[in-house]
mmCIF file of the N, C-alpha and C atoms, coordinates in Angstrom:
data_MODEL
# 
_entry.id   MODEL 
# 
loop_
_atom_site.group_PDB 
_atom_site.id 
_atom_site.type_symbol 
_atom_site.label_atom_id 
_atom_site.label_alt_id 
_atom_site.label_comp_id 
_atom_site.label_asym_id 
_atom_site.label_entity_id 
_atom_site.label_seq_id 
_atom_site.pdbx_PDB_ins_code 
_atom_site.Cartn_x 
_atom_site.Cartn_y 
_atom_site.Cartn_z 
_atom_site.occupancy 
_atom_site.B_iso_or_equiv 
_atom_site.pdbx_formal_charge 
_atom_site.auth_seq_id 
_atom_site.auth_comp_id 
_atom_site.auth_asym_id 
_atom_site.auth_atom_id 
_atom_site.pdbx_PDB_model_num 
ATOM 1   N N  . MET A 1 1  ? -21.204 -27.430 -51.695 1.00 0.00 ? 1  MET A N  1 
ATOM 2   C CA . MET A 1 1  ? -21.861 -26.666 -50.475 1.00 0.00 ? 1  MET A CA 1 
ATOM 3   C C  . MET A 1 1  ? -22.285 -25.386 -51.415 1.00 0.00 ? 1  MET A C  1 
ATOM 4   N N  . LYS A 1 2  ? -23.560 -25.002 -51.077 1.00 0.00 ? 2  LYS A N  1 
ATOM 5   C CA . LYS A 1 2  ? -24.504 -23.847 -51.738 1.00 0.00 ? 2  LYS A CA 1 
ATOM 6   C C  . LYS A 1 2  ? -24.289 -22.518 -50.623 1.00 0.00 ? 2  LYS A C  1 
ATOM 7   N N  . GLN A 1 3  ? -24.288 -21.473 -51.377 1.00 0.00 ? 3  GLN A N  1 
ATOM 8   C CA . GLN A 1 3  ? -24.140 -20.196 -50.538 1.00 0.00 ? 3  GLN A CA 1 
ATOM 9   C C  . GLN A 1 3  ? -25.597 -19.517 -51.143 1.00 0.00 ? 3  GLN A C  1 
ATOM 10  N N  . GLY A 1 4  ? -26.022 -19.443 -49.952 1.00 0.00 ? 4  GLY A N  1 
ATOM 11  C CA . GLY A 1 4  ? -27.288 -18.230 -50.337 1.00 0.00 ? 4  GLY A CA 1 
ATOM 12  C C  . GLY A 1 4  ? -27.193 -17.126 -50.998 1.00 0.00 ? 4  GLY A C  1 
ATOM 13  N N  . LYS A 1 5  ? -28.075 -16.422 -51.756 1.00 0.00 ? 5  LYS A N  1 
ATOM 14  C CA . LYS A 1 5  ? -28.113 -15.073 -52.494 1.00 0.00 ? 5  LYS A CA 1 
ATOM 15  C C  . LYS A 1 5  ? -27.899 -14.132 -51.571 1.00 0.00 ? 5  LYS A C  1 
ATOM 16  N N  . GLU A 1 6  ? -26.746 -13.055 -51.965 1.00 0.00 ? 6  GLU A N  1 
ATOM 17  C CA . GLU A 1 6  ? -26.764 -11.864 -51.187 1.00 0.00 ? 6  GLU A CA 1 
ATOM 18  C C  . GLU A 1 6  ? -26.965 -10.603 -51.779 1.00 0.00 ? 6  GLU A C  1 
ATOM 19  N N  . GLU A 1 7  ? -27.801 -9.906  -51.117 1.00 0.00 ? 7  GLU A N  1 
ATOM 20  C CA . GLU A 1 7  ? -27.881 -8.612  -51.805 1.00 0.00 ? 7  GLU A CA 1 
ATOM 21  C C  . GLU A 1 7  ? -26.984 -7.821  -51.307 1.00 0.00 ? 7  GLU A C  1 
ATOM 22  N N  . PHE A 1 8  ? -26.185 -7.164  -52.314 1.00 0.00 ? 8  PHE A N  1 
ATOM 23  C CA . PHE A 1 8  ? -24.769 -6.297  -52.238 1.00 0.00 ? 8  PHE A CA 1 
ATOM 24  C C  . PHE A 1 8  ? -25.184 -4.794  -52.588 1.00 0.00 ? 8  PHE A C  1 
ATOM 25  N N  . LYS A 1 9  ? -24.985 -3.846  -51.450 1.00 0.00 ? 9  LYS A N  1 
ATOM 26  C CA . LYS A 1 9  ? -25.233 -2.180  -51.842 1.00 0.00 ? 9  LYS A CA 1 
ATOM 27  C C  . LYS A 1 9  ? -24.166 -1.796  -51.947 1.00 0.00 ? 9  LYS A C  1 
ATOM 28  N N  . ILE A 1 10 ? -24.099 -0.551  -52.601 1.00 0.00 ? 10 ILE A N  1 
ATOM 29  C CA . ILE A 1 10 ? -22.896 0.120   -52.688 1.00 0.00 ? 10 ILE A CA 1 
ATOM 30  C C  . ILE A 1 10 ? -22.809 1.274   -51.574 1.00 0.00 ? 10 ILE A C  1 
ATOM 31  N N  . VAL A 1 11 ? -23.962 2.050   -51.392 1.00 0.00 ? 11 VAL A N  1 
ATOM 32  C CA . VAL A 1 11 ? -23.968 2.875   -50.487 1.00 0.00 ? 11 VAL A CA 1 
ATOM 33  C C  . VAL A 1 11 ? -24.777 2.337   -49.247 1.00 0.00 ? 11 VAL A C  1 
ATOM 34  N N  . LYS A 1 12 ? -24.522 2.858   -47.975 1.00 0.00 ? 12 LYS A N  1 
ATOM 35  C CA . LYS A 1 12 ? -25.395 2.640   -46.791 1.00 0.00 ? 12 LYS A CA 1 
ATOM 36  C C  . LYS A 1 12 ? -26.463 3.561   -46.542 1.00 0.00 ? 12 LYS A C  1 
ATOM 37  N N  . ASP A 1 13 ? -27.539 3.570   -46.666 1.00 0.00 ? 13 ASP A N  1 
ATOM 38  C CA . ASP A 1 13 ? -28.679 4.449   -46.205 1.00 0.00 ? 13 ASP A CA 1 
ATOM 39  C C  . ASP A 1 13 ? -28.674 4.775   -44.574 1.00 0.00 ? 13 ASP A C  1 
ATOM 40  N N  . PRO A 1 14 ? -28.703 5.889   -44.491 1.00 0.00 ? 14 PRO A N  1 
ATOM 41  C CA . PRO A 1 14 ? -28.610 5.981   -42.600 1.00 0.00 ? 14 PRO A CA 1 
ATOM 42  C C  . PRO A 1 14 ? -29.978 5.664   -41.913 1.00 0.00 ? 14 PRO A C  1 
ATOM 43  N N  . GLU A 1 15 ? -30.884 5.727   -42.820 1.00 0.00 ? 15 GLU A N  1 
ATOM 44  C CA . GLU A 1 15 ? -32.229 5.606   -42.318 1.00 0.00 ? 15 GLU A CA 1 
ATOM 45  C C  . GLU A 1 15 ? -32.351 3.936   -42.089 1.00 0.00 ? 15 GLU A C  1 
ATOM 46  N N  . ASN A 1 16 ? -31.630 3.159   -43.100 1.00 0.00 ? 16 ASN A N  1 
ATOM 47  C CA . ASN A 1 16 ? -32.192 1.688   -42.921 1.00 0.00 ? 16 ASN A CA 1 
ATOM 48  C C  . ASN A 1 16 ? -31.034 1.009   -41.970 1.00 0.00 ? 16 ASN A C  1 
ATOM 49  N N  . VAL A 1 17 ? -31.515 0.740   -41.093 1.00 0.00 ? 17 VAL A N  1 
ATOM 50  C CA . VAL A 1 17 ? -30.561 0.072   -40.248 1.00 0.00 ? 17 VAL A CA 1 
ATOM 51  C C  . VAL A 1 17 ? -30.375 -1.381  -40.229 1.00 0.00 ? 17 VAL A C  1 
ATOM 52  N N  . GLU A 1 18 ? -31.409 -2.067  -41.062 1.00 0.00 ? 18 GLU A N  1 
ATOM 53  C CA . GLU A 1 18 ? -31.209 -3.273  -41.306 1.00 0.00 ? 18 GLU A CA 1 
ATOM 54  C C  . GLU A 1 18 ? -30.099 -3.854  -42.259 1.00 0.00 ? 18 GLU A C  1 
ATOM 55  N N  . GLN A 1 19 ? -29.780 -2.593  -43.349 1.00 0.00 ? 19 GLN A N  1 
ATOM 56  C CA . GLN A 1 19 ? -29.103 -3.131  -44.273 1.00 0.00 ? 19 GLN A CA 1 
ATOM 57  C C  . GLN A 1 19 ? -27.671 -3.180  -43.676 1.00 0.00 ? 19 GLN A C  1 
ATOM 58  N N  . ARG A 1 20 ? -26.689 -4.725  -44.142 1.00 0.00 ? 20 ARG A N  1 
ATOM 59  C CA . ARG A 1 20 ? -25.783 -5.009  -43.542 1.00 0.00 ? 20 ARG A CA 1 
ATOM 60  C C  . ARG A 1 20 ? -24.755 -4.844  -44.816 1.00 0.00 ? 20 ARG A C  1 
ATOM 61  N N  . ASN A 1 21 ? -24.887 -5.216  -46.000 1.00 0.00 ? 21 ASN A N  1 
ATOM 62  C CA . ASN A 1 21 ? -23.776 -5.014  -46.913 1.00 0.00 ? 21 ASN A CA 1 
ATOM 63  C C  . ASN A 1 21 ? -23.590 -3.888  -47.510 1.00 0.00 ? 21 ASN A C  1 
ATOM 64  N N  . TYR A 1 22 ? -22.529 -3.652  -47.176 1.00 0.00 ? 22 TYR A N  1 
ATOM 65  C CA . TYR A 1 22 ? -22.388 -1.886  -48.105 1.00 0.00 ? 22 TYR A CA 1 
ATOM 66  C C  . TYR A 1 22 ? -21.311 -1.787  -48.287 1.00 0.00 ? 22 TYR A C  1 
ATOM 67  N N  . ILE A 1 23 ? -20.553 -0.737  -49.176 1.00 0.00 ? 23 ILE A N  1 
ATOM 68  C CA . ILE A 1 23 ? -19.039 -0.308  -49.214 1.00 0.00 ? 23 ILE A CA 1 
ATOM 69  C C  . ILE A 1 23 ? -19.088 0.879   -48.653 1.00 0.00 ? 23 ILE A C  1 
ATOM 70  N N  . PHE A 1 24 ? -19.891 1.826   -48.980 1.00 0.00 ? 24 PHE A N  1 
ATOM 71  C CA . PHE A 1 24 ? -19.794 2.942   -48.524 1.00 0.00 ? 24 PHE A CA 1 
ATOM 72  C C  . PHE A 1 24 ? -21.052 3.680   -47.709 1.00 0.00 ? 24 PHE A C  1 
ATOM 73  N N  . GLN A 1 25 ? -20.694 4.454   -46.397 1.00 0.00 ? 25 GLN A N  1 
ATOM 74  C CA . GLN A 1 25 ? -21.534 4.919   -45.968 1.00 0.00 ? 25 GLN A CA 1 
ATOM 75  C C  . GLN A 1 25 ? -22.260 6.246   -46.333 1.00 0.00 ? 25 GLN A C  1 
ATOM 76  N N  . LYS A 1 26 ? -23.509 6.552   -46.043 1.00 0.00 ? 26 LYS A N  1 
ATOM 77  C CA . LYS A 1 26 ? -23.610 8.240   -46.827 1.00 0.00 ? 26 LYS A CA 1 
ATOM 78  C C  . LYS A 1 26 ? -23.730 9.014   -45.515 1.00 0.00 ? 26 LYS A C  1 
ATOM 79  N N  . ASN A 1 27 ? -22.161 9.590   -45.444 1.00 0.00 ? 27 ASN A N  1 
ATOM 80  C CA . ASN A 1 27 ? -21.977 10.913  -44.418 1.00 0.00 ? 27 ASN A CA 1 
ATOM 81  C C  . ASN A 1 27 ? -20.936 11.540  -45.061 1.00 0.00 ? 27 ASN A C  1 
ATOM 82  N N  . LYS A 1 28 ? -20.569 12.939  -44.161 1.00 0.00 ? 28 LYS A N  1 
ATOM 83  C CA . LYS A 1 28 ? -19.615 13.904  -44.862 1.00 0.00 ? 28 LYS A CA 1 
ATOM 84  C C  . LYS A 1 28 ? -18.616 13.118  -45.058 1.00 0.00 ? 28 LYS A C  1 
ATOM 85  N N  . LYS A 1 29 ? -18.047 12.100  -44.301 1.00 0.00 ? 29 LYS A N  1 
ATOM 86  C CA . LYS A 1 29 ? -16.440 11.884  -44.349 1.00 0.00 ? 29 LYS A CA 1 
ATOM 87  C C  . LYS A 1 29 ? -16.314 11.277  -45.648 1.00 0.00 ? 29 LYS A C  1 
ATOM 88  N N  . THR A 1 30 ? -17.065 9.937   -45.910 1.00 0.00 ? 30 THR A N  1 
ATOM 89  C CA . THR A 1 30 ? -17.108 9.302   -47.376 1.00 0.00 ? 30 THR A CA 1 
ATOM 90  C C  . THR A 1 30 ? -17.509 10.147  -48.622 1.00 0.00 ? 30 THR A C  1 
ATOM 91  N N  . THR A 1 31 ? -17.849 11.441  -48.291 1.00 0.00 ? 31 THR A N  1 
ATOM 92  C CA . THR A 1 31 ? -18.418 12.281  -49.371 1.00 0.00 ? 31 THR A CA 1 
ATOM 93  C C  . THR A 1 31 ? -17.122 13.025  -49.495 1.00 0.00 ? 31 THR A C  1 
ATOM 94  N N  . ALA A 1 32 ? -16.445 13.449  -48.691 1.00 0.00 ? 32 ALA A N  1 
ATOM 95  C CA . ALA A 1 32 ? -15.330 14.359  -48.805 1.00 0.00 ? 32 ALA A CA 1 
ATOM 96  C C  . ALA A 1 32 ? -14.049 13.576  -49.618 1.00 0.00 ? 32 ALA A C  1 
ATOM 97  N N  . ALA A 1 33 ? -14.106 12.059  -48.792 1.00 0.00 ? 33 ALA A N  1 
ATOM 98  C CA . ALA A 1 33 ? -12.908 11.318  -49.305 1.00 0.00 ? 33 ALA A CA 1 
ATOM 99  C C  . ALA A 1 33 ? -13.166 10.908  -50.956 1.00 0.00 ? 33 ALA A C  1 
ATOM 100 N N  . PHE A 1 34 ? -14.427 10.757  -51.494 1.00 0.00 ? 34 PHE A N  1 
ATOM 101 C CA . PHE A 1 34 ? -14.774 10.375  -52.709 1.00 0.00 ? 34 PHE A CA 1 
ATOM 102 C C  . PHE A 1 34 ? -14.177 11.651  -53.431 1.00 0.00 ? 34 PHE A C  1 
ATOM 103 N N  . TYR A 1 35 ? -14.611 13.119  -53.173 1.00 0.00 ? 35 TYR A N  1 
ATOM 104 C CA . TYR A 1 35 ? -14.461 14.255  -53.821 1.00 0.00 ? 35 TYR A CA 1 
ATOM 105 C C  . TYR A 1 35 ? -12.722 14.330  -54.049 1.00 0.00 ? 35 TYR A C  1 
ATOM 106 N N  . PHE A 1 36 ? -12.306 13.932  -52.813 1.00 0.00 ? 36 PHE A N  1 
ATOM 107 C CA . PHE A 1 36 ? -10.978 14.490  -52.815 1.00 0.00 ? 36 PHE A CA 1 
ATOM 108 C C  . PHE A 1 36 ? -10.090 13.327  -53.873 1.00 0.00 ? 36 PHE A C  1 
ATOM 109 N N  . VAL A 1 37 ? -10.517 12.094  -53.943 1.00 0.00 ? 37 VAL A N  1 
ATOM 110 C CA . VAL A 1 37 ? -9.926  11.298  -54.848 1.00 0.00 ? 37 VAL A CA 1 
ATOM 111 C C  . VAL A 1 37 ? -10.257 11.393  -56.064 1.00 0.00 ? 37 VAL A C  1 
ATOM 112 N N  . ALA A 1 38 ? -11.401 11.703  -56.382 1.00 0.00 ? 38 ALA A N  1 
ATOM 113 C CA . ALA A 1 38 ? -11.884 11.999  -57.678 1.00 0.00 ? 38 ALA A CA 1 
ATOM 114 C C  . ALA A 1 38 ? -10.983 12.993  -58.330 1.00 0.00 ? 38 ALA A C  1 
ATOM 115 N N  . ILE A 1 39 ? -10.905 14.192  -57.715 1.00 0.00 ? 39 ILE A N  1 
ATOM 116 C CA . ILE A 1 39 ? -10.018 15.517  -57.950 1.00 0.00 ? 39 ILE A CA 1 
ATOM 117 C C  . ILE A 1 39 ? -8.525  15.243  -58.022 1.00 0.00 ? 39 ILE A C  1 
ATOM 118 N N  . VAL A 1 40 ? -7.822  14.258  -57.060 1.00 0.00 ? 40 VAL A N  1 
ATOM 119 C CA . VAL A 1 40 ? -6.599  13.623  -57.729 1.00 0.00 ? 40 VAL A CA 1 
ATOM 120 C C  . VAL A 1 40 ? -6.206  13.050  -58.759 1.00 0.00 ? 40 VAL A C  1 
ATOM 121 N N  . LEU A 1 41 ? -7.387  12.098  -59.244 1.00 0.00 ? 41 LEU A N  1 
ATOM 122 C CA . LEU A 1 41 ? -7.277  11.036  -60.478 1.00 0.00 ? 41 LEU A CA 1 
ATOM 123 C C  . LEU A 1 41 ? -7.745  12.197  -61.516 1.00 0.00 ? 41 LEU A C  1 
ATOM 124 N N  . ILE A 1 42 ? -8.424  13.275  -61.616 1.00 0.00 ? 42 ILE A N  1 
ATOM 125 C CA . ILE A 1 42 ? -8.758  14.388  -62.431 1.00 0.00 ? 42 ILE A CA 1 
ATOM 126 C C  . ILE A 1 42 ? -7.461  14.854  -62.938 1.00 0.00 ? 42 ILE A C  1 
ATOM 127 N N  . ALA A 1 43 ? -6.765  15.282  -61.738 1.00 0.00 ? 43 ALA A N  1 
ATOM 128 C CA . ALA A 1 43 ? -5.402  16.330  -61.634 1.00 0.00 ? 43 ALA A CA 1 
ATOM 129 C C  . ALA A 1 43 ? -3.902  15.427  -62.684 1.00 0.00 ? 43 ALA A C  1 
ATOM 130 N N  . LEU A 1 44 ? -4.176  13.984  -62.205 1.00 0.00 ? 44 LEU A N  1 
ATOM 131 C CA . LEU A 1 44 ? -3.087  13.147  -62.669 1.00 0.00 ? 44 LEU A CA 1 
ATOM 132 C C  . LEU A 1 44 ? -3.346  12.820  -64.026 1.00 0.00 ? 44 LEU A C  1 
ATOM 133 N N  . ILE A 1 45 ? -4.629  12.670  -64.475 1.00 0.00 ? 45 ILE A N  1 
ATOM 134 C CA . ILE A 1 45 ? -4.722  12.373  -65.827 1.00 0.00 ? 45 ILE A CA 1 
ATOM 135 C C  . ILE A 1 45 ? -4.627  13.879  -66.694 1.00 0.00 ? 45 ILE A C  1 
ATOM 136 N N  . ALA A 1 46 ? -4.878  14.906  -66.276 1.00 0.00 ? 46 ALA A N  1 
ATOM 137 C CA . ALA A 1 46 ? -4.532  15.786  -67.041 1.00 0.00 ? 46 ALA A CA 1 
ATOM 138 C C  . ALA A 1 46 ? -3.041  16.148  -66.760 1.00 0.00 ? 46 ALA A C  1 
ATOM 139 N N  . ALA A 1 47 ? -2.374  16.080  -65.976 1.00 0.00 ? 47 ALA A N  1 
ATOM 140 C CA . ALA A 1 47 ? -0.960  15.847  -65.733 1.00 0.00 ? 47 ALA A CA 1 
ATOM 141 C C  . ALA A 1 47 ? -0.346  15.085  -67.021 1.00 0.00 ? 47 ALA A C  1 
ATOM 142 N N  . ILE A 1 48 ? -0.816  14.000  -67.229 1.00 0.00 ? 48 ILE A N  1 
ATOM 143 C CA . ILE A 1 48 ? -0.397  12.945  -68.128 1.00 0.00 ? 48 ILE A CA 1 
ATOM 144 C C  . ILE A 1 48 ? -0.809  13.556  -69.422 1.00 0.00 ? 48 ILE A C  1 
ATOM 145 N N  . ALA A 1 49 ? -1.722  14.032  -70.001 1.00 0.00 ? 49 ALA A N  1 
ATOM 146 C CA . ALA A 1 49 ? -2.277  14.561  -70.809 1.00 0.00 ? 49 ALA A CA 1 
ATOM 147 C C  . ALA A 1 49 ? -1.503  15.783  -71.463 1.00 0.00 ? 49 ALA A C  1 
ATOM 148 N N  . VAL A 1 50 ? -1.014  16.823  -70.568 1.00 0.00 ? 50 VAL A N  1 
ATOM 149 C CA . VAL A 1 50 ? -0.349  17.829  -70.894 1.00 0.00 ? 50 VAL A CA 1 
ATOM 150 C C  . VAL A 1 50 ? 1.127   17.209  -71.033 1.00 0.00 ? 50 VAL A C  1 
ATOM 151 N N  . THR A 1 51 ? 1.829   16.488  -70.459 1.00 0.00 ? 51 THR A N  1 
ATOM 152 C CA . THR A 1 51 ? 2.996   15.869  -70.937 1.00 0.00 ? 51 THR A CA 1 
ATOM 153 C C  . THR A 1 51 ? 3.139   14.999  -72.028 1.00 0.00 ? 51 THR A C  1 
ATOM 154 N N  . ALA A 1 52 ? 2.093   14.434  -72.326 1.00 0.00 ? 52 ALA A N  1 
ATOM 155 C CA . ALA A 1 52 ? 2.241   13.760  -73.673 1.00 0.00 ? 52 ALA A CA 1 
ATOM 156 C C  . ALA A 1 52 ? 2.170   14.643  -75.243 1.00 0.00 ? 52 ALA A C  1 
ATOM 157 N N  . PHE A 1 53 ? 1.507   16.021  -74.685 1.00 0.00 ? 53 PHE A N  1 
ATOM 158 C CA . PHE A 1 53 ? 1.305   16.931  -75.799 1.00 0.00 ? 53 PHE A CA 1 
ATOM 159 C C  . PHE A 1 53 ? 2.553   17.613  -76.031 1.00 0.00 ? 53 PHE A C  1 
ATOM 160 N N  . THR A 1 54 ? 3.250   18.037  -74.757 1.00 0.00 ? 54 THR A N  1 
ATOM 161 C CA . THR A 1 54 ? 4.618   18.727  -74.846 1.00 0.00 ? 54 THR A CA 1 
ATOM 162 C C  . THR A 1 54 ? 5.622   17.872  -75.253 1.00 0.00 ? 54 THR A C  1 
ATOM 163 N N  . LEU A 1 55 ? 5.863   16.399  -74.915 1.00 0.00 ? 55 LEU A N  1 
ATOM 164 C CA . LEU A 1 55 ? 6.657   15.629  -75.453 1.00 0.00 ? 55 LEU A CA 1 
ATOM 165 C C  . LEU A 1 55 ? 6.509   15.394  -76.815 1.00 0.00 ? 55 LEU A C  1 
# 
């Protein structure tokens, strides 16, 4: 069984309504969630680095 070629996009462009395959939408909620997760990951990496140097 053959499967057709799929075009997979990471961010959905709000002006392009025909685009169907995407992970993230380009809106305020997705942007805020991305920055929140990035800040938490940076804080965790910093905490691990600080504990590695103090022990």
